[in-house]
N, C-alpha and C positions, 0 to 999 in steps of 0.2 A: 667372299671371303667368309668361312664359320666361323663359330662362336669362339672354339679355340683360338681361329687364327687373329680373330680382334683381338683376343689377349694378347698373343706372344707378341702383335705386334707393337702394342704397347710397353711392352715391356726392352724390347731389344732394340725399339728409336732410341730411347736414354740415350743420356751420353756416354762412347764406346768406353770398355775399360781394361782397351791393354793396356800395359803397361802399371796396374793395378800394382804397390808397393805390396809387399810380401805382410803387411801389419794392417794396410788394409783389407786386404783378401778375407787373413784367416780375423779379422774381427767381424767381418758380416759373416761369414760362416758360425763366427760364436752366435753373436745375437741371434740369427736366422734357425740353429740351432736350441737355441733358449724356446725360441717359440715352438720349437717340434718338440722341446720335450713335453711342453704343454699340451701338446696334439695326442703325441703317442702316451703321455701317461695317462687323457679318457682313453683311447684307444685301448691301450690295456687294461685298462678296466672295463669294457663292454665286449670284446672279442672272447677272452677267459670265463666270464662268466654266462653268456652266448652257449660257447661250447661243449662249457665242461670239463672236466679234467680229461676225462678217456682220446675225448673228441680231441679238443688242443695237443693234448700229447702225439694223435695220430700223425696230427698237424706241422707236430713241434718235428718227428721223428722226419716221416718223409721228407722234407721242407732241407733238416740237416743234412742227410742224406745226398737230395741232387745237390746242395750248393758243397757238399765234400766234392763229391762225386766231377760238378764241372772244374772245381779247383787242381785236381787232376788233370783233367784233358789238357786246363788252362798251363800246366806246369811253371808258374815264373811266366807267362811270355806278356802278358799283362801288365806287370812290373817294367819289364820289359820296356813294352811298346810304351808307355809311360814315359820311363827314360828318354829313351830315344825321341822321342815326337818334342818333350819339356825340350832338349838340345839342337833339334833341327824341327823346328814347328813348318819351316815350308816347306820341307820334301816332302808330297804328297803319294810317295810310293808307298813309304810305310804304311798308308796308312790304309794303301789297296793291297797291300801282299796280308797286311793284318785282319782285312775284310775278307779274303781267301780263309787265311788260319780260321775263324770266326765261324766260315760255313762248314767246316772239315770238326770244327768240335760240336757244332748241331748235326748232323749227318750220323757222325760218331755214337753220341749221348740216343740218339732215337733209338738209334739200330738196337744199342745195349738192352733197349727196355725189351725194341716188340723181337727179340729172341728171347729174351729171360719170359712175357708170355706164353709166344707159340712154344718154347717146350716145356711150360707150366714149372720154371725151377723160381717162376717171382717169388712166392709162400718164404723160401730158403734166406731170398735178399731181402725182404719186407716182408717178418712176421707180423698174422694176424689182420694184412690193409687187400682194401679191396681192390682189381686189379684200375678200373677206375680212376681212383683216388692215385692211382699211382703214374696214370697218365696225365692229372692236374697237374700234379708236384711236376713231373719234369716237364712239365712247357712252361713250369713256374721258374725254377729255375734258368732252364735256356734265358728266360727277358730279362730274370734279374741278373743276370751273368752280362748281356748283351748291356742296357741298364750301363753298369758297373764302368764299362767298359767307352760310352760315350758320356759317362760322368769325368773318369781319368780323361778325355780328351782334352775338355773344359777348359779342368785344371790344369795341363800342358799348354793349350791356346795361351792362357790368362784370364778368360772372359768366367772366372767360377763368381762375380757378384752376381751376373745375368744369370748364369746356371742357378745360382743359390734361390734366384727369386722363382724360378721353372719349380725347382725343388717344394715351396715353403706352398707352392698356390696344390702340390700334387699331394703334399699330407695335408691342406685343405680337405682337397677333395676325398680322400681316402678316407678321413673326419667324417664327413657329409655321408657318405656311403656306408660306414660301418653303422652310427648309428640311425640310416634309415633301415638298416637287416635286424638290429635291433629289437626300434620301438613298433614296427610290423612285425618281431615275433617268425621272422625267414631268416637268421644266423646258425648255419647249421653248415657243414664241411665242404660239402658240393660251391654256395655263396661266398661265405670266406676265401678260397682259390677263384673265384670267378671277378672278385675286389679284386685279388690281386691281381689277373689277368689287365684287368681296367686302367690300373696307378702303372703298371710297369711300363703296359704301351703308349698311356699320355705322356712319361718321363720321357722314353726312349725319343718318341714324333719330338717331342716338343725340345729337348737336345738335336736332335739331329739337324733341325728348323734356324737353331739360334747362328749354328756354327755357320748355315749355310748362309745368311744374313752378316755372317760379322766379314764374311768373305772368306772363311777357312777352310772351307770345301766347291768354294765356285767350282774351283779349276779341278776338282778332281776327276780324275779317270779309274776307271776300276779294269780296263785292262792295261795286264804288264808286260811290258818283257822277259821271257827267259829269263836270260841272264842276268836280270836286274831282278826275277826270283829268286835265282838260285842265290847275289848275292845279298840279299835280306835274310833269305832262311840260311846259309851260314851266318851272318851278325845276328842271327835270335838265337841258333845252332851254341856259339861261343858265348853268348850271355847265360844264356839257359840251362846246359847240358849239366850240370852242376845238381839243377834244379829236380832233374826228371828223377831219381830217388828220393832226393827227399818229399819230393808230391805223394810219387808213390805213398813213403809209407805212413806222409799225414795225414795223407788221404784215409790210409787204412787202417792205421790208427785212432783217428778220430769217429769213422765210421763204427768202426768196432769196441769203441765207447761207450757210443748210443742204442747199437745193436745190444750185446751185453742188455744196459738197463732194461729195453724192451723184452729179450729171453726173459731173461729173470725176475722181475719186477712188474712189467707187464707196462701198459699204457696210463697206468694214473701216474705211478712216479716217474713216466717220460714224460706225463706231461706238469708233475709239478717242479722240477727240470728245468722245463722247455719255459716256464713262469717265472722265476727266480731269474732264467738266464735272462731273457726282452727284457723288466724289471730293472735286472741291473745294467743292462746294455744301454739304458738310456740315459746314464750320465755319461756315457763313452758320446755322446751328440754331442756334448760341449766339447771336449778337446779334439775327437777323431778328424775335427774337421783339420786341424791342421796339420796329419803326419800327411800328407800328399802335396800343400804348401808345401813344405820341407823339405821332403822327398826330390822336386824340384829344384829346388834353391844350394840342397846341398849338391845332386846333380850338374846343376853350373858350374860352381866352385869348386868340385875333382874335375870338370871338363879345362879350367883352368888351371888344374893343376891346387889350385888354395886350399891347404890343409886346414889353414890355420883363421879362415874364415869357414869353414864347415865348422869346425872346435868352435868358434866364437857362437855359431845358430845355436850349437846344441847346449853349452853351456847358461846362453841365456831365455833356453823357451823351455828346457826340461823343469826348471822349481818352478816354473810358472805352469806347465801343464800338471806340476804334479801336482801343488797343492789344488788347483779345479775341482781336479777330479778326485779326489781324497779327499776333499770339502766334502762332496755331494755322497759321496760313497761312504765314508764313516758315519753322515747322518743315517742315512736311508738303513744300516746293520745297526743302529741304534735303536729303529722306527721299524724292524724287521713286524714284527706281531700287529703289528697297527699297519706297517704298509698292506700288509696280503689282507688284513680285515677291510680296509676300504676299497683294496682293487678288487680281487676275488673272493670274498664271501668266505662261509663257512667253511665249502667246499677243499677251498686250497689250503689250510688251515695245514695241511704237512707240510706244506712248502716252508713254513716259517726259519728251518731252520739252512734249510739247501740258499732262502735268500741271506741269511744271516754268510754264507761263503761267502756265495757270489758275489755279493755286493762289492766285493775289493777285487772284483778279476776286474774291473775297468779301467784300475791302475794298472794292471798288469797289461794289461791290452796295446793301450796309449804307449807306454815307457818302452814293449817289445817293440813296436812301431818305429814308432820312432830310430829304436837303440838300430834297430834290425835295416832302417831308409839307409843308414850310412854305409852298412856292407855292399846294399846293391847299388845306392846310386854308386860307391866308389868300382864296383866290380869286384867284390871280394866274397861270390856266391858259394863257391868252395868250402870255407869257412861258415858262412850262415847258416849253408844246409847240413856240415858234420854237427854242430851243435844241438840244432835241432832235433835230427836225428836219433844224436845219441838219449837225450830228453822223452822222445816218443816213444823208444825202447822200452826203455825203465817203467817209463810210465805205462806200458798192455798187462802184466803183470800181476801190477800195483789197481789196477783198474780194476782185476779180476776177483785182488784177495778183498775187495771191499763191498762190492756187487752181488759177488756169488752167496750161495744159500751157504747159511753154517754144514747142510749135510756135505757139501761140496768146499768144503775150508772155506767157504768165506764170510764176511762178517755179514753179508745182507744185512747192508745199511743203504738203499736204493739210492734214491735223487742227491740226500747228503755225503754218500761214499762220493757219489761222482765227482761234486763241488768239491770233496775234501785231496781228488786225486788232481783236479782241474788246476785248483789255486796251485799244491807244491810244485807242480812240474813248473808253470806259467814262472812262480814266484822262481827258483833256479835255476830256470832258459834266460829268463830276461837280467839277471844279475848276472850269469855268463857273458851273455853278448854287450853289456856296459861292459864289463872287465875287457874288452876286444876292444870296445869301441875308445875306454881311454887310452890303450897303446898306443893306436892309431892318430889319435886324434892331439894326444900329450896332456890331456888332466889329468885329476886325482879319482881313483876308481874309490878309493875311501871313503872321500866327502859328500861325493853319490848316494854312493851307499849309506853310512849316515844321515846324510839327509830323508834320503827313504822312512829310516827308522824316525826323527826327529817328527817328520813332518806327519804322518800315519796315527802317530803313538798323539802327539799330542793332540791331534784332531779326535781322533778316537775318545779320549779323557772328555776334549771339553762333549760331544756328544751322547755319552752317556751321561756328564752330570748335568747337560738340559733334560734329561730325560728323565735321571733323577729328582730334579726338582718342579720341573712340573710334574709327576705324577703324587708330589709330595701336597703340591696345590691346588691336585684337583680330582685328586684319590682316581682309586683303578679305575671307577668305571664311567669317568669322563668320556665325551665324546671325541674317537679319533680324530677327526678332523681337527678340529678345537685342540689334542693332544700334539699334533704336529705342527700346529702356527703358531705357538707360544714355543715349544722346546725349538723350532727352527728361529724362532726372532731372538731368544736367547743363546742359542748357537752359534747363531751369526755375530751377535755383537762382540760376543767372548775370542770369539777365532780373528776378530777386524781389529778387536785393541792390540790381541796380542800379536799381528802382522805386524803393527805399526808402530810398537814399542817393543817387540826383538823379532826386526826379520828375518837376523840370522839362524836364526831358530830354523828357517823354512829353505836359507839359500837364496834368499835374498838379500838387495842393495838397501843401505836408508835412499839412496840419490833417486834410486827408481819407483819407492812408495812415495818420496815425499813431490815427487814428478807430477804422477799418476795423481792422488792431493790435491793439488795444484791442482794440474790440467780438468778434474773435476769440478772443482769451487769454480775454475774459470767459467765456464758450460750454464754452470750452475744463475753466477752474475751475467752471461749473454743472454740468455732466455727471463732474464728479468725486467717486467714492463712499468709504466710507471700508476704508483699507486700499491702496487706490491709492499709488505712488509720489510720497514728498516732495520 
C-alpha cells in the first residue's frame, strides 16, 4: 500500500456516512468549503502573479472553451445521471451505461481537436494559441468533467462527508504545488496545466477508491446487455432531449462571448475577465455546495409526488443561501481595489471594474442553480431550456455591442463589458426561473424578488459604510490587508446586529435566529473547562 492508499484508508475507515441528513451534509460541505476559500484565495494570489495577465488570459480562454465544449457533449446527461442515481443508488446498470457514454464523450472531444490540428483550422477556434497548450487544455477539460461526474456520484450515494475530506486533501496538495512552482520560479503555462492534471487525477482516483470501499461499486459490471443498454438510452433521451438544443446554444453563446473578447480585446483583457471571474467564484464555494444536495432531496420528494416538501425545502434554504452569498459578494464589491492590489498587484489594476461587476455573479449562480434544480428534479427540462435559450440568444448581440471596437459600432469596453452583459442576462434569467418555481411550488414570487433587493441592498450599504469608516480612520494610504481586516470586522458586526433585530428584512424567521444563537451558546458552554472565565 502506497502513501496515497494509507491516507485514503484512514479517511474511509471512519464511521460510515450513509444516511447523513441534508443539514449534516451541507454543514460539512460548508465548513470544508470555508477552508477551501482560504486555500483558493492564496492560490489566486500566486497563479495570476506568476503567469501574468497574458498567460493567465490564455489559460482562462482555453479552459473556458473546453469546459463549455464538454458541456455540449454532456447535454444534461450528467444531471440526469445524478438524478436517476439518487433515486436508484443500488442499480449498477446506470453506472455501467454512463461509463460507455463517458467514453463516447472522450473520443469525440479528442477527435475534434485532432481534426482541427490536422486540417490547420485550429487558429480559427483558438486565436493566438499554440497547439501544445490546446492539447493540454483539452486533456484538462476531459479530466475535470470526469471528476465532476465522480463527485456527483458520491453525493448521489450520500457519502458527501467522506468525499469532502478527499476534496480538502486535494486542495491542500494543489496549494503546496502552486507555492512550490512560484517559489522556485517555475510558474508558467505548461507547468500550471501539469498541476491541474496532477490534482484532477488524484481526486478522480480517490473518489473511485472510496466508492468501492463503501461498497457502492463492489458489484459493478462493465458489460451490460444490449436490451438493457437500449432501455437506459431511451430513459436518458426522454430526460435530456429538450436539453440538446439548449446545450448547443449555451455552448455556442458562452464560447462566442470569450472568443469575441479574445478576438477584439486580446489575451490581457481575457486575463482581467478570467481573474475577476475566478476571484468572485471563490464566494460560490460557500453556498454552491448546497445545490447538488438540494437537488437530491428535490428528486426524492418529486419521486413521491410531494410538491409540498419541495416547496418547504426551497423556502427554507433560499433565504439562507442568499444572505451567505450576498454577505461575501457585497463586501468583495466594496473592496474591489484593495482585493485586486493584494491578489494580482499592479499588473491587474484594469480588472477593478470587472471584479466589481462580477462580484455579484455568485448570487445569480447559486440562486439560478437551486431554481434550475427544481425544474430538473421535476423533469421540467423543456421549460427550463426554453427560458435559458431565450436569454442566451438575446445576449449574443449585447456581447458584440459591448465588446466590439467603436469602428464596428461597439463600445470597446473589454472585460468590463462582458461582465455587464453576463450579470444582466443572469439577473433576468434567474428571476424568470424563480417565477415558474413560484407557480409550481405555490409560493409568492414577489416575496422572493423583494428579498433579493432588500438583502443585497442592505448588505451593499453596510459594506460601503464599512469602507468609508475605515478609510476615514486610516486614510487612503493605509495597508490594504489592514483595511480589509477592519472593514470586515465593522461589516460583520453591522450585519449580525441587523439580522438579529430585523430578521424579516432578510426573509428569516425569529425562531430560527433564536435557535441558532441558542445552539451557538450551548456549544460554547459545552467546551468550557474548569478554570475558564466565569
